[in-house]
N, C-alpha and C positions, 0 to 999 in steps of 0.2 A: 546381750547382757542378761545373765541368768540371776534371778532374784529368788531368795528363799527366806522364809520366816520360820523360826523353830524355837523350842523352849531352851532357855539358857541353862548352862551347866557351870559348875565351879571352874571349869577350864576357860570359860569366857570372862571370869571375874576381872582379870587385868585389863582387858579391852573395855569392859564396862566402866571401870574406874577411870581410865584415861578419857573416854568420851564424856563422862559426867564431870570430870575436872574441867575439860574444855567448855562444856555447857555452863558450868558455874562461873567461870571466868567471864564469859560473854554476858550472862545474866547480871553479874556484879557490875560490869562496866556500862551496860546499856540500859538496865532496868531497875535494879535494886541493889544499892551499895551496902545493904545489911547482909547480903548473902556472902558466906565465907567461901571464896573460890577454891580453897584447899580442902574443904570438908570431905570430898570423896577419898582423899589420900590419908586422912586421919585414921587412927585405929577404930574410932567409933563409926566413921563413914564406911570404911572397908568392911567391918564386921556387920554393919547394917545391910549392905548390898549382898554380902555372902549369905546372911540369914534369909533374906528375901528369896534368893535363888534356891536355897535348901528347904524352904518352907513348903510343905505339901498343900497348904491352904492358900498359896499365892502362886501367881504365874508371872514369870519373868521371860520376856521374849528377846530374841536376837535376830536382827535382819542381816542377811549375807547377800553380797553382790559378787558374782563370779567367784564364789568360794571363800571370800574374805569378809 
């Protein structure tokens, strides 16, 4: 199994949104019912993640396993 951690690009945005949506669903169900599970898919959430990726003063990382 090959593992790689690299800086995220806007090409990763869709996968980041999907994973964060899944995480928010879990957090909402198991820990905090005030978390909006759909936040990553809203325009504000999507724009926030995109801005973080594009921000030169921030670092967003992506972990890949076997190229995915």
